[in-house]
Structure formats: C-alpha cells, structure tokens
C-alpha positions as CSV (number, residue, x, y, z in Angstrom):
1,M,0.0,0.0,0.0
2,R,1.3,3.4,-1.0
3,R,2.2,5.6,1.9
4,K,0.5,9.0,2.0
5,R,2.8,12.0,1.9
6,K,2.7,14.2,5.0
7,L,1.4,17.7,4.2
8,R,3.7,20.6,5.2
9,H,2.5,23.5,7.1
10,Y,3.0,27.1,5.8
11,S,5.6,28.7,8.0
12,G,5.9,32.1,6.3
13,I,9.7,32.0,6.8
14,G,12.0,33.1,4.0
15,G,15.7,33.3,3.5
16,Q,18.6,34.3,1.4
17,A,22.0,32.7,0.7
18,V,25.1,34.8,1.1
19,L,28.8,34.1,0.8
20,E,29.4,31.3,3.4
21,G,26.1,32.0,5.2
22,V,22.4,32.1,5.3
23,M,19.9,34.7,6.3
24,M,16.5,33.6,7.6
25,K,13.5,36.0,8.2
26,S,10.5,35.2,10.3
27,K,7.6,37.5,11.3
28,K,9.5,38.6,14.3
29,Y,13.2,38.3,13.6
30,V,15.9,38.4,11.0
31,A,18.8,36.1,11.6
32,L,22.1,35.9,9.7
33,S,24.5,33.0,10.3
34,V,28.0,32.9,8.7
35,R,30.8,30.4,8.9
36,Q,34.0,32.3,9.4
37,V,37.4,31.4,8.0
38,N,38.3,29.8,11.4
39,G,35.4,27.4,11.1
40,N,33.2,29.0,13.8
41,I,29.5,29.8,13.1
42,V,28.6,33.3,14.1
43,T,25.0,34.5,14.2
44,E,23.4,37.9,14.5
45,V,19.7,38.5,15.2
46,E,17.6,41.6,15.0
47,D,13.9,42.5,15.1
48,S,12.1,42.2,11.8
49,K,10.6,45.6,11.1
50,T,8.2,46.1,8.2
51,I,5.9,48.9,7.2
52,A,3.0,46.4,6.7
53,S,3.1,45.6,10.4
54,K,2.4,49.3,11.3
55,H,-0.2,50.3,8.7
56,K,-3.2,48.2,7.5
57,F,-3.0,49.9,4.0
58,F,0.3,48.1,3.3
59,R,-1.3,44.7,4.0
60,I,-3.9,45.1,1.2
61,P,-3.4,42.4,-1.5
62,I,-1.1,43.6,-4.4
63,I,0.0,46.6,-2.3
64,R,1.7,44.2,0.2
65,G,3.6,42.5,-2.6
66,I,5.0,45.8,-3.9
67,V,6.0,47.0,-0.4
68,G,7.4,43.6,0.5
69,F,9.5,43.5,-2.7
70,V,11.1,46.9,-2.0
71,E,11.8,45.9,1.6
72,S,13.3,42.6,0.4
73,L,15.7,44.5,-1.9
74,I,16.8,46.8,1.0
75,L,17.2,43.8,3.4
76,S,19.1,41.9,0.8
77,T,21.6,44.7,0.2
78,K,22.1,45.1,4.0
79,T,22.5,41.4,4.5
80,L,25.2,41.0,1.8
81,S,27.2,43.9,3.4
82,K,26.8,42.5,6.9
83,S,27.8,39.0,5.9
84,A,31.0,40.2,4.4
85,E,31.9,41.9,7.7
86,M,31.0,38.8,9.7
87,L,33.0,36.5,7.5
88,G,36.2,37.8,9.0
89,I,38.2,38.3,5.8
90,E,40.4,41.4,5.8
91,E,40.7,42.7,2.2
92,E,44.0,44.2,1.2
93,E,43.8,47.7,-0.2
94,S,45.2,47.9,-3.7
95,K,47.6,50.7,-4.7
96,F,44.9,52.3,-6.8
97,E,42.4,52.2,-4.0
98,K,45.0,53.7,-1.6
99,W,45.8,56.5,-4.1
100,L,42.1,57.3,-4.5
101,R,41.6,57.4,-0.7
102,E,44.7,59.7,-0.2
103,K,43.7,62.0,-3.0
104,F,39.9,62.2,-2.6
105,G,39.3,60.9,1.0
106,K,36.9,58.2,2.2
107,S,34.0,59.8,0.3
108,I,35.3,58.4,-2.9
109,A,34.2,55.0,-1.7
110,Y,30.6,56.2,-1.6
111,V,30.9,57.8,-5.0
112,A,32.3,54.5,-6.4
113,S,29.5,52.6,-4.8
114,A,26.9,54.9,-6.3
115,I,28.4,54.6,-9.7
116,G,28.4,50.8,-9.4
117,I,24.7,50.9,-8.5
118,V,23.9,53.1,-11.5
119,L,25.8,50.9,-13.8
120,G,24.2,47.8,-12.4
121,V,20.7,49.3,-13.0
122,A,21.7,50.4,-16.5
123,V,22.9,46.9,-17.4
124,S,19.7,45.3,-16.0
125,V,17.5,47.7,-17.9
126,G,19.5,47.0,-21.1
127,L,19.3,43.2,-20.7
128,F,15.8,42.8,-19.5
129,F,14.0,45.7,-21.1
130,V,15.8,47.2,-24.1
131,I,17.1,44.0,-25.8
132,P,13.7,42.1,-25.6
133,A,11.9,45.2,-26.9
134,V,14.3,45.4,-29.9
135,I,13.8,41.7,-30.6
136,S,10.0,42.0,-30.4
137,D,10.1,45.0,-32.8
138,F,12.0,42.9,-35.3
139,V,9.4,40.2,-35.1
140,A,6.7,42.8,-35.4
141,R,7.7,43.2,-39.1
142,Y,6.3,39.8,-39.8
143,T,3.1,39.7,-37.7
144,D,0.4,42.0,-36.4
145,L,-0.7,39.8,-33.5
146,R,-0.1,41.5,-30.1
147,I,0.1,38.2,-28.3
148,I,2.9,37.0,-30.5
149,K,4.9,40.2,-29.9
150,S,4.3,39.9,-26.2
151,L,5.4,36.2,-26.2
152,V,8.6,37.1,-28.1
153,D,9.3,39.9,-25.7
154,G,8.7,37.7,-22.6
155,F,10.6,34.6,-23.8
156,S,13.6,36.8,-24.8
157,K,13.8,37.9,-21.2
158,I,13.6,34.3,-20.0
159,I,16.3,33.2,-22.4
160,I,18.6,36.0,-21.3
161,F,17.8,35.2,-17.6
162,L,18.7,31.6,-18.1
163,C,22.0,32.4,-19.9
164,Y,22.9,34.8,-17.1
165,L,22.3,32.1,-14.4
166,A,24.3,29.5,-16.4
167,V,27.3,31.8,-16.7
168,V,27.1,32.9,-13.1
169,S,26.9,29.3,-11.8
170,L,30.4,28.7,-13.3
171,I,32.0,31.1,-10.8
172,P,33.4,29.0,-7.9
173,D,32.2,31.5,-5.2
174,M,28.8,31.6,-6.6
175,K,28.6,27.8,-6.7
176,R,29.1,27.8,-2.9
177,V,26.4,30.5,-2.6
178,F,24.1,28.2,-4.6
179,Q,24.9,25.4,-2.2
180,Y,23.9,27.5,0.8
181,H,20.8,28.4,-1.2
182,G,20.0,24.7,-1.3
183,A,20.7,24.4,2.4
184,E,18.3,27.2,3.1
185,H,15.5,25.5,1.2
186,K,16.2,22.1,2.7
187,S,16.2,23.4,6.3
188,I,12.9,25.3,5.7
189,F,11.3,22.2,4.2
190,C,12.5,20.1,7.3
191,H,11.0,22.7,9.6
192,E,7.7,22.8,7.7
193,A,7.5,19.0,7.7
194,E,7.9,19.2,11.5
195,I,10.9,16.9,11.5
196,E,13.8,17.4,13.9
197,L,16.3,19.9,12.6
198,T,19.5,17.8,12.3
199,P,21.9,18.0,9.4
200,E,21.1,14.4,8.5
201,N,17.3,15.1,8.4
202,V,17.7,18.3,6.5
203,K,20.0,16.6,3.9
204,K,17.1,14.3,2.9
205,Q,14.8,17.2,2.0
206,C,14.1,18.6,-1.4
207,R,16.2,21.7,-2.4
208,F,13.5,23.1,-4.7
209,H,11.0,25.4,-2.9
210,P,7.9,27.0,-4.4
211,R,8.4,30.3,-2.5
212,C,11.9,30.7,-3.8
213,G,12.9,34.1,-5.2
214,T,14.0,32.3,-8.4
215,S,10.5,31.0,-9.0
216,F,9.2,34.5,-8.1
217,L,11.3,36.1,-10.8
218,F,10.1,33.5,-13.4
219,I,6.4,34.2,-12.4
220,L,7.0,37.9,-12.9
221,M,8.2,37.2,-16.4
222,I,5.1,35.2,-17.2
223,I,2.8,37.8,-15.8
224,G,4.8,40.5,-17.6
225,I,4.0,38.7,-20.9
226,L,0.2,39.0,-20.2
227,V,0.4,42.6,-19.0
228,S,2.6,43.7,-22.0
229,V,-0.3,43.1,-24.4
230,I,-1.7,46.4,-23.2
231,Y,1.3,48.5,-24.5
232,I,3.2,46.2,-26.9
233,E,2.1,48.3,-29.9
234,T,3.6,51.5,-28.6
235,P,7.0,52.8,-29.9
236,I,10.1,51.4,-28.1
237,Y,10.9,54.8,-26.5
238,V,7.4,54.8,-24.9
239,R,7.2,51.0,-24.2
240,I,10.3,50.8,-22.0
241,P,9.1,53.5,-19.6
242,L,5.7,51.8,-19.5
243,K,7.3,48.5,-18.7
244,I,9.0,50.1,-15.7
245,L,5.8,51.8,-14.6
246,F,3.8,48.6,-14.8
247,L,6.5,46.7,-12.9
248,P,5.0,47.4,-9.4
249,L,1.7,45.9,-10.6
250,V,3.4,42.8,-12.0
251,V,5.4,42.4,-8.7
252,G,2.2,42.7,-6.6
253,I,0.4,40.0,-8.7
254,G,3.4,37.8,-8.6
255,Y,3.7,38.0,-4.9
256,E,0.1,37.0,-4.4
257,F,0.6,33.9,-6.5
258,I,3.8,32.9,-4.7
259,R,1.9,33.4,-1.4
260,Y,-0.9,31.2,-2.7
261,A,1.5,28.6,-4.0
262,G,3.1,28.3,-0.6
263,K,-0.2,27.3,1.0
264,H,-1.7,25.1,-1.7
265,N,-0.5,22.0,-3.6
266,N,-3.2,21.6,-6.3
267,L,-2.8,20.9,-10.0
268,F,-2.9,24.5,-11.1
269,V,-0.1,25.5,-8.7
270,K,2.0,22.5,-9.8
271,I,1.7,23.4,-13.4
272,V,2.5,27.1,-13.0
273,S,5.2,26.5,-10.5
274,A,7.0,23.8,-12.5
275,P,9.2,26.0,-14.7
276,G,10.3,28.1,-11.6
277,L,11.2,24.9,-9.7
278,W,13.1,23.6,-12.8
279,I,15.2,26.8,-12.9
280,Q,16.2,26.2,-9.3
281,R,18.3,23.4,-10.6
282,L,20.6,26.3,-11.7
283,T,20.3,28.5,-8.6
284,T,20.6,25.7,-6.0
285,K,23.2,23.0,-5.5
286,E,23.4,20.1,-3.1
287,P,24.9,21.4,0.2
288,D,27.3,19.5,2.5
289,L,26.6,18.9,6.2
290,K,28.7,21.9,7.3
291,Q,26.7,24.3,5.1
292,I,23.5,22.7,6.4
293,E,24.6,23.4,10.0
294,V,24.9,27.1,9.1
295,A,21.3,27.1,7.6
296,I,20.0,25.4,10.8
297,A,21.7,27.9,13.0
298,S,20.1,30.8,11.1
299,L,16.6,29.1,11.1
300,K,16.6,28.4,14.8
301,A,17.8,31.9,15.6
302,A,14.9,33.4,13.5
303,L,12.4,31.2,15.4
304,P,13.4,31.4,19.1
305,D,9.9,30.7,20.3
306,I,10.0,27.3,18.6
307,Y,13.7,26.6,19.0
308,P,14.8,28.2,22.4
309,P,18.5,29.2,22.4
310,E,20.6,26.5,23.9
311,E,22.4,27.2,27.1
312,K,26.2,27.3,27.0
313,E,27.6,23.8,27.6
314,N,30.3,25.2,29.8
315,A,28.0,27.3,31.9
316,S,27.9,24.8,34.8
317,E,31.7,24.3,34.6
318,E,32.2,28.1,34.9
319,A,29.9,28.2,37.9
320,Q,31.7,25.2,39.5
321,A,35.1,27.0,38.9
322,E,33.8,30.1,40.7
323,I,32.7,28.0,43.7
324,I,36.1,26.3,44.0
325,S,37.8,29.7,43.7
326,E,35.7,31.1,46.6
327,E,36.5,28.0,48.7
328,E,40.2,28.4,48.0
329,K,40.0,32.1,49.1
330,N,38.2,31.1,52.3
331,D,40.9,28.5,53.1
332,G,43.6,31.1,52.5
333,T,45.0,29.2,49.5
334,G,43.4,31.5,46.9
335,I,45.4,34.1,45.2
C-alpha cells in the first residue's frame, strides 16, 4: 500500500543565501549566520521591522507585494554587506584604492558605490527591457498579432535570464552560494514538515522550494507577458518606460501567486510553479553537512519561540570553577 505523503504547514519564513552563510527571516526576527574562516559559526539576530506591520493599508493584496519587494531589496543589500563583515576576511587595499583614498578621501568609496549601482541598474534595464523590446520590434515586421509580440518579448527575457544564471553558476564562489541556497530550502522544508532539525534530516529534504525568489522572478516574467499586451504596440521609447511603470503591478500580482503557491498544492499550482522549480536546478546546488549546519543555526535563531536558544555547555563548569575559587580564598589558599 502506498504511503500517503505528509502535508507541510505554511511557516511564512523566507531566507537568502550569502557568501558562506544564510539569512532567515520570520515574522518577528531576521537572523544571519555565517561560517567564518576559522570554522566557527557566528549569528546575529535583529527584530524584523516592516511597514506592513504598522499600517493596514500596506497589508492590502497587491500593495503588500509591492511593499514587500522593496523591503526585500533593501534587506538583501544590507545582508550582503553585513555577511562580508561577519566572514572575518580582511581585504588588502590595492595601490589604486590607496591612491584614491589619499587624493579624494573616504568619500570616494561612496561615489564609487553609487556609480556601481547606477551601472548595475543600466545593465539590468538593457538586458531585460531594451534588448527584448528590440527583438519584439524585429518580429513585429512579420506579424500584427499582439500576443505574438508579447510572447517574443517575454521569452527573450527568459532566455537572457537563463543564460545569465548559467554563466554565473560557473563562478566557484557563486557555486558555494548556490549550495547555501540549497541548504536554506532544505532546512525550511524540514521545519515545515515538523521533522527534527538535524543536518542528516535536512540533507534528505528537497532543495526546490515553491516560494523561492528564483520562482518568483520567473512568475514575474510570465505575468509580464500578459500585461505587456496592453502596451506592446507603442514605440520602443514609450514602451520601455511603460514596462518600468507597470513593474509594481506585476510584482504585486506575482507576490500573491507565490503566497498562494506556498499554501496550496493543487494541479494549477504544480503546473504554473513547475518552470520556476526547474530553474532552481541552476540556482541551488546540493549542500554539504557543514553548510546545512549554518542554515539550521540561522533558522533556529529566527524562530526562538519554537527553538529556544541552547544554554552554553560550559556554563555549569564556569559556575563550579567560581565556587572552587571562593572556597580556596576562604581556606587562605586562593590568590
């Protein structure tokens, strides 16, 4: 007789893989665990503060997705910066960097960072907005159907996205980040299945999660194809700004689907989620037990009500040492 699979409960917890670490976010806390170069796992926890928790307006469907997306971007940037500090690697300053600092002061670092952000945004707009628009305009010479133009535009984004992931996955450091990404998913699955959080139990879990950011991005692309039918006939110089203006709406709808997919396991969810889960084969890799230990540490720290912090093993030994020390002093033998 076939054994019935145990349903997982929706925990609402999410995470992010970073260099040699994992961030976990629950409703109350944000925890970041990193394995330092000396092998120790260090964890930092702070309160999870969101605008939605303060104002009902930001909890309205669609609106909550837009707000959550912006907050996730801010948290992601902050987490990456903090993880680099926690890692314990001291970067040597190059001669060029030293020259810049001496000539222009520390402010040059902020200028360089701002330039980097601007260039990053420009490259993203070029790859995922301009190039697909140019390709769809080329196809428009041979068809008048809006849906065909929208499909070409959308699938161009998907192909570019897949090529980008394939290239990035070849970088050794990014491969380790993808392993931590797998550890993040596996530990969340283990928690949601209400199985004891041990490295061995977590290792057995699936590394493809329906609420993953990778699946979310793919869903956004699919929704973008449908929404683009509205403005696909406009000139390219109008279409690109419209794409950016419609992006919050696309994000809001995508968030609602991901939220729905996390709570349901019906045929519709399986079909729509399948491509995103497949793409996770590129963005997640099988983690080792040490990487899983880091993910478990982060998950437990983000859920202290469920996993109370363990007392220090040597606490009783320290207390005993203090008692012996006091006795020695009373006997006149203490120093």
